[in-house]
Backbone and ligand atoms as CSV (ligand in chain L), in Angstrom:
chain,resi,resn,atom,element,x,y,z
A,1,MET,N,N,187.212,161.680,46.427
A,1,MET,CA,C,187.114,160.264,46.082
A,1,MET,C,C,185.881,159.994,45.248
A,2,SER,N,N,185.882,158.863,44.546
A,2,SER,CA,C,184.779,158.621,43.623
A,2,SER,C,C,183.468,158.307,44.340
A,3,THR,N,N,183.539,157.864,45.599
A,3,THR,CA,C,182.315,157.577,46.344
A,3,THR,C,C,181.430,158.813,46.408
A,4,THR,N,N,182.071,159.957,46.584
A,4,THR,CA,C,181.321,161.213,46.647
A,4,THR,C,C,180.577,161.431,45.332
A,5,GLU,N,N,181.295,161.201,44.245
A,5,GLU,CA,C,180.690,161.389,42.916
A,5,GLU,C,C,179.455,160.519,42.753
A,6,THR,N,N,179.621,159.238,43.160
A,6,THR,CA,C,178.526,158.291,43.002
A,6,THR,C,C,177.324,158.746,43.800
A,7,THR,N,N,177.569,159.103,45.045
A,7,THR,CA,C,176.481,159.532,45.906
A,7,THR,C,C,175.825,160.768,45.307
A,8,GLU,N,N,176.658,161.654,44.815
A,8,GLU,CA,C,176.161,162.905,44.253
A,8,GLU,C,C,175.190,162.645,43.090
A,9,SER,N,N,175.636,161.767,42.170
A,9,SER,CA,C,174.789,161.547,41.009
A,9,SER,C,C,173.549,160.738,41.357
A,10,LYS,N,N,173.653,159.910,42.368
A,10,LYS,CA,C,172.493,159.109,42.748
A,10,LYS,C,C,171.405,159.965,43.367
A,11,THR,N,N,171.817,161.064,43.978
A,11,THR,CA,C,170.817,161.881,44.655
A,11,THR,C,C,170.098,162.819,43.687
A,12,THR,N,N,170.677,163.019,42.503
A,12,THR,CA,C,170.009,163.954,41.590
A,12,THR,C,C,168.784,163.281,40.977
A,13,ASP,N,N,167.716,164.036,40.821
A,13,ASP,CA,C,166.530,163.457,40.177
A,13,ASP,C,C,166.173,164.224,38.912
A,14,GLU,N,N,167.173,164.822,38.307
A,14,GLU,CA,C,166.924,165.558,37.072
A,14,GLU,C,C,167.538,164.819,35.895
A,15,PRO,N,N,166.745,163.995,35.172
A,15,PRO,CA,C,167.341,163.291,34.049
A,15,PRO,C,C,167.777,164.258,32.962
A,16,GLY,N,N,168.938,164.030,32.404
A,16,GLY,CA,C,169.440,164.907,31.346
A,16,GLY,C,C,170.085,166.162,31.891
A,17,GLY,N,N,170.000,166.379,33.188
A,17,GLY,CA,C,170.605,167.561,33.802
A,17,GLY,C,C,172.103,167.419,33.865
A,18,PRO,N,N,172.793,168.432,34.315
A,18,PRO,CA,C,174.246,168.394,34.339
A,18,PRO,C,C,174.808,167.246,35.166
A,19,ALA,N,N,174.088,166.860,36.233
A,19,ALA,CA,C,174.596,165.801,37.098
A,19,ALA,C,C,174.655,164.470,36.386
A,20,ASP,N,N,173.891,164.329,35.282
A,20,ASP,CA,C,173.873,163.076,34.535
A,20,ASP,C,C,175.234,162.724,33.955
A,21,SER,N,N,176.025,163.745,33.658
A,21,SER,CA,C,177.324,163.478,33.060
A,21,SER,C,C,178.326,162.956,34.085
A,22,VAL,N,N,178.002,163.070,35.378
A,22,VAL,CA,C,178.892,162.547,36.416
A,22,VAL,C,C,178.727,161.029,36.460
A,23,ALA,N,N,179.850,160.309,36.582
A,23,ALA,CA,C,179.788,158.838,36.516
A,23,ALA,C,C,178.849,158.273,37.565
A,24,LEU,N,N,177.889,157.456,37.120
A,24,LEU,CA,C,176.967,156.803,38.046
A,24,LEU,C,C,177.607,155.558,38.646
A,25,TYR,N,N,178.485,154.929,37.834
A,25,TYR,CA,C,179.053,153.650,38.232
A,25,TYR,C,C,180.577,153.735,38.283
A,26,ASP,N,N,181.158,152.944,39.111
A,26,ASP,CA,C,182.606,152.829,39.122
A,26,ASP,C,C,182.967,151.390,39.445
A,27,VAL,N,N,184.245,151.137,39.716
A,27,VAL,CA,C,184.691,149.755,39.946
A,27,VAL,C,C,183.917,149.082,41.078
A,28,ASP,N,N,183.607,149.850,42.109
A,28,ASP,CA,C,182.907,149.263,43.256
A,28,ASP,C,C,181.405,149.169,43.027
A,29,HIS,N,N,180.899,149.978,42.074
A,29,HIS,CA,C,179.459,149.955,41.764
A,29,HIS,C,C,179.271,149.746,40.273
A,30,PRO,N,N,179.495,148.524,39.808
A,30,PRO,CA,C,179.420,148.310,38.352
A,30,PRO,C,C,177.991,148.445,37.821
A,31,ALA,N,N,177.910,148.886,36.564
A,31,ALA,CA,C,176.601,149.038,35.924
A,31,ALA,C,C,175.985,147.665,35.706
A,32,PRO,N,N,174.655,147.560,35.810
A,32,PRO,CA,C,174.027,146.257,35.548
A,32,PRO,C,C,174.186,145.874,34.075
A,33,VAL,N,N,174.299,144.588,33.814
A,33,VAL,CA,C,174.434,144.130,32.425
A,33,VAL,C,C,173.039,144.017,31.819
A,34,ILE,N,N,172.838,144.730,30.714
A,34,ILE,CA,C,171.525,144.671,30.051
A,34,ILE,C,C,171.635,143.754,28.841
A,35,GLU,N,N,170.752,142.766,28.791
A,35,GLU,CA,C,170.750,141.816,27.661
A,35,GLU,C,C,170.301,142.525,26.392
A,36,PRO,N,N,170.984,142.316,25.267
A,36,PRO,CA,C,170.476,142.873,24.011
A,36,PRO,C,C,169.066,142.334,23.766
A,37,PRO,N,N,168.101,143.197,23.364
A,37,PRO,CA,C,166.716,142.751,23.256
A,37,PRO,C,C,166.520,141.586,22.293
A,38,ARG,N,N,167.328,141.516,21.220
A,38,ARG,CA,C,167.095,140.449,20.247
A,38,ARG,C,C,168.178,139.382,20.294
A,39,LYS,N,N,168.818,139.270,21.447
A,39,LYS,CA,C,169.909,138.300,21.536
A,39,LYS,C,C,169.392,136.879,21.295
A,40,ARG,N,N,170.094,136.157,20.439
A,40,ARG,CA,C,169.688,134.774,20.150
A,40,ARG,C,C,170.270,133.852,21.201
A,41,THR,N,N,169.431,132.982,21.729
A,41,THR,CA,C,169.898,131.998,22.696
A,41,THR,C,C,169.551,130.621,22.151
A,42,ALA,N,N,169.902,129.606,22.904
A,42,ALA,CA,C,169.605,128.241,22.451
A,42,ALA,C,C,168.103,128.029,22.323
A,43,LYS,N,N,167.340,128.826,23.095
A,43,LYS,CA,C,165.879,128.630,23.093
A,43,LYS,C,C,165.187,129.379,21.959
A,44,THR,N,N,165.892,130.307,21.340
A,44,THR,CA,C,165.257,131.100,20.279
A,44,THR,C,C,164.873,130.201,19.111
A,45,PRO,N,N,163.594,130.249,18.692
A,45,PRO,CA,C,163.224,129.399,17.555
A,45,PRO,C,C,163.912,129.877,16.286
A,46,LYS,N,N,164.149,128.972,15.366
A,46,LYS,CA,C,164.765,129.349,14.090
A,46,LYS,C,C,163.790,130.230,13.319
A,47,ALA,N,N,164.314,131.234,12.609
A,47,ALA,CA,C,163.452,132.114,11.836
A,47,ALA,C,C,162.692,131.280,10.813
A,48,SER,N,N,161.391,131.535,10.713
A,48,SER,CA,C,160.597,130.717,9.792
A,48,SER,C,C,160.206,131.508,8.544
A,49,ARG,N,N,160.393,132.834,8.553
A,49,ARG,CA,C,159.893,133.634,7.434
A,49,ARG,C,C,161.004,134.130,6.513
A,50,GLY,N,N,162.247,133.744,6.780
A,50,GLY,CA,C,163.338,134.222,5.937
A,50,GLY,C,C,163.408,135.731,6.003
A,51,ASN,N,N,164.006,136.332,4.972
A,51,ASN,CA,C,163.998,137.797,5.004
A,51,ASN,C,C,163.244,138.360,3.798
A,52,PHE,N,N,162.017,137.901,3.663
A,52,PHE,CA,C,161.142,138.317,2.566
A,52,PHE,C,C,160.990,139.834,2.493
A,53,GLU,N,N,160.770,140.469,3.647
A,53,GLU,CA,C,160.539,141.919,3.638
A,53,GLU,C,C,161.785,142.677,3.185
A,54,MET,N,N,162.954,142.151,3.532
A,54,MET,CA,C,164.183,142.809,3.092
A,54,MET,C,C,164.344,142.673,1.573
A,55,GLN,N,N,163.993,141.481,1.082
A,55,GLN,CA,C,164.111,141.267,-0.367
A,55,GLN,C,C,163.129,142.147,-1.140
A,56,THR,N,N,161.904,142.298,-0.613
A,56,THR,CA,C,160.937,143.152,-1.323
A,56,THR,C,C,161.363,144.619,-1.235
A,57,TRP,N,N,161.976,144.996,-0.120
A,57,TRP,CA,C,162.494,146.376,0.031
A,57,TRP,C,C,163.513,146.648,-1.077
A,58,LEU,N,N,164.410,145.676,-1.269
A,58,LEU,CA,C,165.440,145.824,-2.299
A,58,LEU,C,C,164.809,145.818,-3.691
A,59,PHE,N,N,163.839,144.932,-3.876
A,59,PHE,CA,C,163.155,144.844,-5.173
A,59,PHE,C,C,162.513,146.180,-5.545
A,60,MET,N,N,161.902,146.865,-4.572
A,60,MET,CA,C,161.263,148.164,-4.856
A,60,MET,C,C,162.290,149.157,-5.397
A,61,ARG,N,N,163.485,149.164,-4.829
A,61,ARG,CA,C,164.529,150.108,-5.274
A,61,ARG,C,C,165.045,149.723,-6.660
A,62,LEU,N,N,165.357,148.443,-6.853
A,62,LEU,CA,C,165.933,148.024,-8.131
A,62,LEU,C,C,164.918,148.143,-9.265
A,63,SER,N,N,163.673,147.683,-9.008
A,63,SER,CA,C,162.663,147.776,-10.068
A,63,SER,C,C,162.360,149.242,-10.351
A,64,GLY,N,N,162.427,150.091,-9.320
A,64,GLY,CA,C,162.197,151.527,-9.524
A,64,GLY,C,C,163.212,152.117,-10.498
A,65,ILE,N,N,164.469,151.742,-10.321
A,65,ILE,CA,C,165.525,152.267,-11.208
A,65,ILE,C,C,165.290,151.808,-12.655
A,66,VAL,N,N,164.975,150.513,-12.827
A,66,VAL,CA,C,164.749,149.993,-14.181
A,66,VAL,C,C,163.490,150.645,-14.783
A,67,LEU,N,N,162.482,150.846,-13.938
A,67,LEU,CA,C,161.238,151.444,-14.438
A,67,LEU,C,C,161.442,152.866,-14.942
A,68,VAL,N,N,162.337,153.612,-14.324
A,68,VAL,CA,C,162.602,154.976,-14.798
A,68,VAL,C,C,162.969,154.931,-16.284
A,69,VAL,N,N,163.876,154.027,-16.641
A,69,VAL,CA,C,164.325,153.917,-18.034
A,69,VAL,C,C,163.173,153.434,-18.921
A,70,LEU,N,N,162.523,152.340,-18.491
A,70,LEU,CA,C,161.468,151.750,-19.321
A,70,LEU,C,C,160.300,152.718,-19.522
A,71,VAL,N,N,159.847,153.345,-18.439
A,71,VAL,CA,C,158.654,154.197,-18.528
A,71,VAL,C,C,158.959,155.502,-19.264
A,72,LEU,N,N,160.099,156.125,-18.957
A,72,LEU,CA,C,160.424,157.378,-19.651
A,72,LEU,C,C,160.657,157.121,-21.144
A,73,GLY,N,N,161.334,156.013,-21.468
A,73,GLY,CA,C,161.539,155.638,-22.870
A,73,GLY,C,C,160.205,155.410,-23.557
A,74,HIS,N,N,159.329,154.715,-22.868
A,74,HIS,CA,C,157.999,154.420,-23.406
A,74,HIS,C,C,157.238,155.728,-23.692
A,75,LEU,N,N,157.231,156.614,-22.712
A,75,LEU,CA,C,156.497,157.882,-22.885
A,75,LEU,C,C,157.081,158.697,-24.036
A,76,LEU,N,N,158.402,158.720,-24.123
A,76,LEU,CA,C,159.070,159.488,-25.175
A,76,LEU,C,C,158.661,158.958,-26.558
A,77,ILE,N,N,158.709,157.650,-26.707
A,77,ILE,CA,C,158.391,157.051,-28.008
A,77,ILE,C,C,156.899,157.200,-28.339
A,78,GLN,N,N,156.062,156.929,-27.344
A,78,GLN,CA,C,154.615,156.930,-27.619
A,78,GLN,C,C,154.061,158.346,-27.778
A,79,LEU,N,N,154.534,159.267,-26.951
A,79,LEU,CA,C,153.853,160.561,-26.876
A,79,LEU,C,C,154.617,161.732,-27.476
A,80,VAL,N,N,155.923,161.585,-27.695
A,80,VAL,CA,C,156.698,162.751,-28.133
A,80,VAL,C,C,157.236,162.584,-29.560
A,81,LEU,N,N,158.015,161.510,-29.769
A,81,LEU,CA,C,158.684,161.350,-31.074
A,81,LEU,C,C,157.691,161.041,-32.195
A,82,ASP,N,N,158.109,161.260,-33.426
A,82,ASP,CA,C,157.338,160.891,-34.627
A,82,ASP,C,C,155.893,161.353,-34.611
A,83,GLY,N,N,155.669,162.627,-34.356
A,83,GLY,CA,C,154.307,163.167,-34.458
A,83,GLY,C,C,153.456,162.974,-33.221
A,84,GLY,N,N,154.075,162.533,-32.117
A,84,GLY,CA,C,153.345,162.454,-30.850
A,84,GLY,C,C,152.263,161.396,-30.845
A,85,VAL,N,N,151.227,161.666,-30.058
A,85,VAL,CA,C,150.216,160.648,-29.778
A,85,VAL,C,C,149.373,160.303,-31.006
A,86,SER,N,N,149.316,161.233,-31.996
A,86,SER,CA,C,148.413,161.017,-33.134
A,86,SER,C,C,148.836,159.829,-34.019
A,87,LYS,N,N,150.081,159.409,-33.880
A,87,LYS,CA,C,150.541,158.283,-34.704
A,87,LYS,C,C,150.078,156.931,-34.163
A,88,ILE,N,N,149.630,156.922,-32.911
A,88,ILE,CA,C,149.315,155.639,-32.289
A,88,ILE,C,C,148.026,155.059,-32.871
A,89,GLY,N,N,148.129,153.851,-33.328
A,89,GLY,CA,C,146.966,153.150,-33.854
A,89,GLY,C,C,147.320,151.690,-33.979
A,90,PHE,N,N,146.429,150.904,-34.565
A,90,PHE,CA,C,146.679,149.468,-34.710
A,90,PHE,C,C,147.987,149.202,-35.453
A,91,ALA,N,N,148.198,149.950,-36.561
A,91,ALA,CA,C,149.381,149.723,-37.385
A,91,ALA,C,C,150.662,150.015,-36.602
A,92,PHE,N,N,150.614,151.063,-35.777
A,92,PHE,CA,C,151.793,151.432,-34.987
A,92,PHE,C,C,152.130,150.312,-33.987
A,93,VAL,N,N,151.098,149.822,-33.307
A,93,VAL,CA,C,151.308,148.754,-32.332
A,93,VAL,C,C,151.797,147.487,-33.044
A,94,ALA,N,N,151.188,147.183,-34.170
A,94,ALA,CA,C,151.578,145.987,-34.924
A,94,ALA,C,C,153.048,146.087,-35.344
A,95,GLY,N,N,153.452,147.269,-35.790
A,95,GLY,CA,C,154.830,147.474,-36.215
A,95,GLY,C,C,155.807,147.278,-35.066
A,96,ARG,N,N,155.466,147.812,-33.906
A,96,ARG,CA,C,156.374,147.693,-32.762
A,96,ARG,C,C,156.473,146.258,-32.250
A,97,TRP,N,N,155.326,145.603,-32.137
A,97,TRP,CA,C,155.352,144.245,-31.588
A,97,TRP,C,C,155.836,143.199,-32.593
A,98,ALA,N,N,156.169,143.660,-33.799
A,98,ALA,CA,C,156.802,142.730,-34.746
A,98,ALA,C,C,158.254,142.505,-34.318
A,99,SER,N,N,158.770,143.393,-33.464
A,99,SER,CA,C,160.157,143.279,-33.028
A,99,SER,C,C,160.246,142.668,-31.623
A,100,PRO,N,N,161.041,141.613,-31.470
A,100,PRO,CA,C,161.209,140.997,-30.141
A,100,PRO,C,C,161.750,141.991,-29.112
A,101,PHE,N,N,162.521,142.978,-29.586
A,101,PHE,CA,C,163.072,143.963,-28.657
A,101,PHE,C,C,161.953,144.717,-27.934
A,102,TRP,N,N,160.972,145.199,-28.701
A,102,TRP,CA,C,159.883,145.957,-28.069
A,102,TRP,C,C,158.925,145.051,-27.313
A,103,GLN,N,N,158.839,143.803,-27.750
A,103,GLN,CA,C,158.012,142.842,-26.991
A,103,GLN,C,C,158.609,142.657,-25.595
A,104,VAL,N,N,159.932,142.472,-25.556
A,104,VAL,CA,C,160.590,142.266,-24.262
A,104,VAL,C,C,160.523,143.542,-23.425
A,105,TRP,N,N,160.699,144.703,-24.088
A,105,TRP,CA,C,160.589,145.992,-23.376
A,105,TRP,C,C,159.226,146.107,-22.689
A,106,ASP,N,N,158.167,145.866,-23.469
A,106,ASP,CA,C,156.820,146.007,-22.914
A,106,ASP,C,C,156.517,144.945,-21.864
A,107,LEU,N,N,157.041,143.747,-22.097
A,107,LEU,CA,C,156.831,142.669,-21.130
A,107,LEU,C,C,157.486,143.009,-19.791
A,108,LEU,N,N,158.734,143.486,-19.870
A,108,LEU,CA,C,159.454,143.868,-18.643
A,108,LEU,C,C,158.728,144.992,-17.917
A,109,MET,N,N,158.262,145.966,-18.707
A,109,MET,CA,C,157.569,147.113,-18.107
A,109,MET,C,C,156.295,146.640,-17.403
A,110,LEU,N,N,155.566,145.741,-18.076
A,110,LEU,CA,C,154.330,145.198,-17.493
A,110,LEU,C,C,154.617,144.471,-16.182
A,111,TRP,N,N,155.573,143.547,-16.218
A,111,TRP,CA,C,155.855,142.735,-15.029
A,111,TRP,C,C,156.409,143.584,-13.889
A,112,LEU,N,N,157.378,144.433,-14.206
A,112,LEU,CA,C,157.998,145.219,-13.129
A,112,LEU,C,C,157.011,146.214,-12.535
A,113,ALA,N,N,156.254,146.914,-13.408
A,113,ALA,CA,C,155.308,147.905,-12.882
A,113,ALA,C,C,154.229,147.220,-12.050
A,114,MET,N,N,153.753,146.045,-12.503
A,114,MET,CA,C,152.697,145.360,-11.755
A,114,MET,C,C,153.220,144.829,-10.421
A,115,LEU,N,N,154.398,144.201,-10.452
A,115,LEU,CA,C,154.921,143.648,-9.193
A,115,LEU,C,C,155.316,144.768,-8.229
A,116,HIS,N,N,155.911,145.835,-8.790
A,116,HIS,CA,C,156.304,146.984,-7.967
A,116,HIS,C,C,155.052,147.639,-7.362
A,117,GLY,N,N,154.066,147.895,-8.225
A,117,GLY,CA,C,152.833,148.545,-7.752
A,117,GLY,C,C,152.098,147.670,-6.757
A,118,ALA,N,N,152.041,146.350,-7.047
A,118,ALA,CA,C,151.321,145.437,-6.151
A,118,ALA,C,C,152.020,145.359,-4.797
A,119,ASN,N,N,153.344,145.270,-4.825
A,119,ASN,CA,C,154.051,145.189,-3.544
A,119,ASN,C,C,153.924,146.510,-2.767
A,120,GLY,N,N,153.928,147.620,-3.497
A,120,GLY,CA,C,153.718,148.919,-2.837
A,120,GLY,C,C,152.349,148.981,-2.180
A,121,LEU,N,N,151.322,148.501,-2.909
A,121,LEU,CA,C,149.970,148.521,-2.334
A,121,LEU,C,C,149.841,147.545,-1.163
A,122,ARG,N,N,150.573,146.426,-1.257
A,122,ARG,CA,C,150.571,145.476,-0.133
A,122,ARG,C,C,151.061,146.186,1.137
A,123,THR,N,N,152.113,146.995,0.968
A,123,THR,CA,C,152.633,147.751,2.112
A,123,THR,C,C,151.594,148.741,2.637
A,124,VAL,N,N,150.931,149.426,1.696
A,124,VAL,CA,C,149.917,150.410,2.101
A,124,VAL,C,C,148.786,149.709,2.864
A,125,ILE,N,N,148.341,148.544,2.342
A,125,ILE,CA,C,147.261,147.796,3.012
A,125,ILE,C,C,147.718,147.351,4.402
A,126,ASN,N,N,148.926,146.799,4.478
A,126,ASN,CA,C,149.447,146.367,5.787
A,126,ASN,C,C,149.500,147.532,6.771
A,127,ASP,N,N,149.825,148.715,6.254
A,127,ASP,CA,C,149.958,149.880,7.127
A,127,ASP,C,C,148.602,150.430,7.583
A,128,TYR,N,N,147.613,150.414,6.695
A,128,TYR,CA,C,146.391,151.164,6.986
A,128,TYR,C,C,145.166,150.331,7.325
A,129,ALA,N,N,145.087,149.073,6.826
A,129,ALA,CA,C,143.893,148.275,7.135
A,129,ALA,C,C,144.083,147.660,8.514
A,130,GLU,N,N,143.230,148.044,9.460
A,130,GLU,CA,C,143.496,147.650,10.836
A,130,GLU,C,C,142.939,146.271,11.188
A,131,ARG,N,N,141.752,145.940,10.603
A,131,ARG,CA,C,141.158,144.639,10.977
A,131,ARG,C,C,141.792,143.518,10.159
A,132,ASP,N,N,142.052,142.393,10.810
A,132,ASP,CA,C,142.688,141.254,10.139
A,132,ASP,C,C,141.932,140.839,8.888
A,133,ASN,N,N,140.594,140.789,9.027
A,133,ASN,CA,C,139.752,140.369,7.912
A,133,ASN,C,C,139.843,141.316,6.729
A,134,THR,N,N,139.777,142.601,7.020
A,134,THR,CA,C,139.848,143.614,5.960
A,134,THR,C,C,141.183,143.506,5.241
A,135,ARG,N,N,142.260,143.393,6.037
A,135,ARG,CA,C,143.588,143.307,5.465
A,135,ARG,C,C,143.717,142.077,4.569
A,136,PHE,N,N,143.209,140.968,5.046
A,136,PHE,CA,C,143.290,139.721,4.283
A,136,PHE,C,C,142.563,139.848,2.945
A,137,TRP,N,N,141.329,140.339,2.976
A,137,TRP,CA,C,140.536,140.376,1.741
A,137,TRP,C,C,141.037,141.429,0.773
A,138,LEU,N,N,141.504,142.557,1.290
A,138,LEU,CA,C,142.069,143.577,0.391
A,138,LEU,C,C,143.284,143.007,-0.331
A,139,LYS,N,N,144.101,142.240,0.379
A,139,LYS,CA,C,145.295,141.673,-0.250
A,139,LYS,C,C,144.925,140.578,-1.247
A,140,MET,N,N,143.887,139.795,-0.920
A,140,MET,CA,C,143.444,138.773,-1.872
A,140,MET,C,C,142.967,139.429,-3.170
A,141,LEU,N,N,142.226,140.537,-3.015
A,141,LEU,CA,C,141.727,141.277,-4.181
A,141,LEU,C,C,142.909,141.821,-4.995
A,142,LEU,N,N,143.875,142.358,-4.287
A,142,LEU,CA,C,145.077,142.905,-4.939
A,142,LEU,C,C,145.820,141.805,-5.701
A,143,TYR,N,N,146.041,140.652,-5.056
A,143,TYR,CA,C,146.789,139.576,-5.709
A,143,TYR,C,C,146.029,139.054,-6.925
A,144,ALA,N,N,144.700,138.928,-6.792
A,144,ALA,CA,C,143.903,138.415,-7.918
A,144,ALA,C,C,144.004,139.384,-9.099
A,145,ALA,N,N,143.860,140.686,-8.825
A,145,ALA,CA,C,143.929,141.688,-9.898
A,145,ALA,C,C,145.314,141.685,-10.541
A,146,THR,N,N,146.351,141.503,-9.717
A,146,THR,CA,C,147.718,141.516,-10.237
A,146,THR,C,C,147.967,140.309,-11.144
A,147,VAL,N,N,147.608,139.120,-10.669
A,147,VAL,CA,C,147.826,137.905,-11.473
A,147,VAL,C,C,147.034,138.014,-12.772
A,148,PHE,N,N,145.776,138.456,-12.671
A,148,PHE,CA,C,144.926,138.583,-13.856
A,148,PHE,C,C,145.572,139.526,-14.882
A,149,THR,N,N,145.995,140.698,-14.449
A,149,THR,CA,C,146.547,141.706,-15.364
A,149,THR,C,C,147.875,141.250,-15.977
A,150,VAL,N,N,148.735,140.648,-15.144
A,150,VAL,CA,C,150.033,140.193,-15.651
A,150,VAL,C,C,149.842,139.082,-16.684
A,151,LEU,N,N,148.956,138.122,-16.382
A,151,LEU,CA,C,148.750,137.011,-17.318
A,151,LEU,C,C,148.102,137.496,-18.605
A,152,LEU,N,N,147.074,138.330,-18.485
A,152,LEU,CA,C,146.381,138.825,-19.679
A,152,LEU,C,C,147.323,139.659,-20.545
A,153,GLY,N,N,148.087,140.541,-19.919
A,153,GLY,CA,C,149.034,141.383,-20.655
A,153,GLY,C,C,150.089,140.554,-21.364
A,154,THR,N,N,150.625,139.543,-20.659
A,154,THR,CA,C,151.644,138.679,-21.243
A,154,THR,C,C,151.072,137.920,-22.445
A,155,LEU,N,N,149.852,137.438,-22.260
A,155,LEU,CA,C,149.184,136.703,-23.347
A,155,LEU,C,C,149.028,137.604,-24.573
A,156,VAL,N,N,148.590,138.838,-24.358
A,156,VAL,CA,C,148.365,139.763,-25.480
A,156,VAL,C,C,149.680,140.051,-26.208
A,157,ILE,N,N,150.754,140.292,-25.447
A,157,ILE,CA,C,152.038,140.621,-26.092
A,157,ILE,C,C,152.504,139.463,-26.983
A,158,PHE,N,N,152.318,138.227,-26.509
A,158,PHE,CA,C,152.842,137.100,-27.280
A,158,PHE,C,C,151.880,136.520,-28.307
A,159,THR,N,N,150.588,136.826,-28.191
A,159,THR,CA,C,149.655,136.227,-29.152
A,159,THR,C,C,149.073,137.275,-30.089
A,160,PHE,N,N,149.571,138.497,-30.009
A,160,PHE,CA,C,149.051,139.579,-30.856
A,160,PHE,C,C,149.168,139.188,-32.336
A,161,ASP,N,N,148.062,139.330,-33.040
A,161,ASP,CA,C,148.043,138.941,-34.456
A,161,ASP,C,C,147.828,140.182,-35.320
A,162,PRO,N,N,148.847,140.625,-36.054
A,162,PRO,CA,C,148.715,141.846,-36.850
A,162,PRO,C,C,147.757,141.676,-38.029
A,163,ASN,N,N,147.407,140.434,-38.359
A,163,ASN,CA,C,146.528,140.208,-39.521
A,163,ASN,C,C,145.080,139.952,-39.118
A,164,ILE,N,N,144.771,140.238,-37.882
A,164,ILE,CA,C,143.405,139.967,-37.397
A,164,ILE,C,C,142.398,140.834,-38.173
A,165,ARG,N,N,141.224,140.279,-38.458
A,165,ARG,CA,C,140.206,141.050,-39.197
A,165,ARG,C,C,138.927,141.136,-38.394
L,1,LIG,C1,C,159.015,155.156,-12.627
L,1,LIG,C2,C,159.852,154.817,-11.723
L,1,LIG,C3,C,159.500,154.439,-10.306
L,1,LIG,C4,C,160.362,154.596,-9.269
L,1,LIG,C5,C,161.771,155.156,-9.314
L,1,LIG,C6,C,159.692,154.114,-8.086
L,1,LIG,C7,C,160.282,154.038,-6.827
L,1,LIG,C8,C,159.638,153.608,-5.687
L,1,LIG,C9,C,160.272,153.336,-4.414
L,1,LIG,C10,C,161.754,153.505,-4.094
L,1,LIG,C11,C,159.306,152.942,-3.561
L,1,LIG,C12,C,159.485,152.531,-2.091
L,1,LIG,C13,C,159.110,153.656,-1.160
L,1,LIG,C14,C,159.200,153.225,0.278
L,1,LIG,O1,O,159.488,152.058,0.591
L,1,LIG,O2,O,158.977,154.095,1.138
L,1,LIG,C15,C,158.048,152.971,-4.264
L,1,LIG,C16,C,156.836,152.683,-3.715
L,1,LIG,C17,C,155.676,152.536,-4.443
L,1,LIG,N1,N,155.547,152.582,-5.807
L,1,LIG,FE1,FE,156.984,153.126,-7.101
L,1,LIG,N2,N,158.430,153.705,-8.402
L,1,LIG,C18,C,158.263,153.876,-9.773
L,1,LIG,C19,C,157.148,153.527,-10.518
L,1,LIG,C20,C,155.967,153.055,-9.999
L,1,LIG,C21,C,154.831,152.587,-10.793
L,1,LIG,C22,C,154.797,152.532,-12.324
L,1,LIG,C23,C,153.870,152.248,-9.901
L,1,LIG,C24,C,152.478,151.707,-10.160
L,1,LIG,C25,C,152.255,150.716,-10.991
L,1,LIG,C26,C,154.370,152.484,-8.565
L,1,LIG,C27,C,153.675,152.266,-7.398
L,1,LIG,C28,C,154.220,152.345,-6.145
L,1,LIG,C29,C,153.466,152.143,-4.917
L,1,LIG,C30,C,151.962,151.847,-4.801
L,1,LIG,C31,C,154.389,152.272,-3.861
L,1,LIG,C32,C,154.106,152.172,-2.354
L,1,LIG,C33,C,153.950,153.561,-1.788
L,1,LIG,C34,C,154.130,153.589,-0.308
L,1,LIG,O3,O,154.689,152.658,0.306
L,1,LIG,O4,O,153.726,154.614,0.273
L,1,LIG,N3,N,155.660,152.966,-8.653
L,1,LIG,N4,N,158.278,153.354,-5.567
């Protein structure tokens, strides 16, 4: 009878041992109901932070894919084709930025690399800076550097003057 089985398994004190596979519970001894740890009830407050971390997780993957194309294309053009790095100079940059296509290419590369890199560093800071104060100030420094670089870079791409003397 199953009572024997139940008694048998209850007396064993070897977790993971062979006796564990014997049914602990049956119709007369039902298993206790365990509440799911994150079960939402009427008392659960509404989420206040949205799913920002999930969106940034996705952004890292998508921007990474686009960056592969932008960065490899950039390296190929700047460093390999047409005589390699020796061709790079004011005239070369002026020629490229005369085209809206390359302006948009460089702008996208700037924004995606900065946001991707900044969000990656935000994760690193969150992971490694243990004191609240340190974490806060490191992130403030990161955000300030990111905004500064993105704005300055964007300004340069759009206000570049090939006739400057
Ligand atoms: C070229 C193509 C790139 C690809 C495919 C790529 C892909 C990725 C992916 C998928 C992650 C997330 C890793 C994770 O969550 O565990 C990541 C993290 C990161 N990426 Fe990129 N990335 C690229 C370029 C860049 C660039 C240009 C920068 C710097 C400006 C950068 C800086 C970072 C940093 C700082 C992290 C965080 C590292 C960490 O969490 O340990 N990545 N990258």
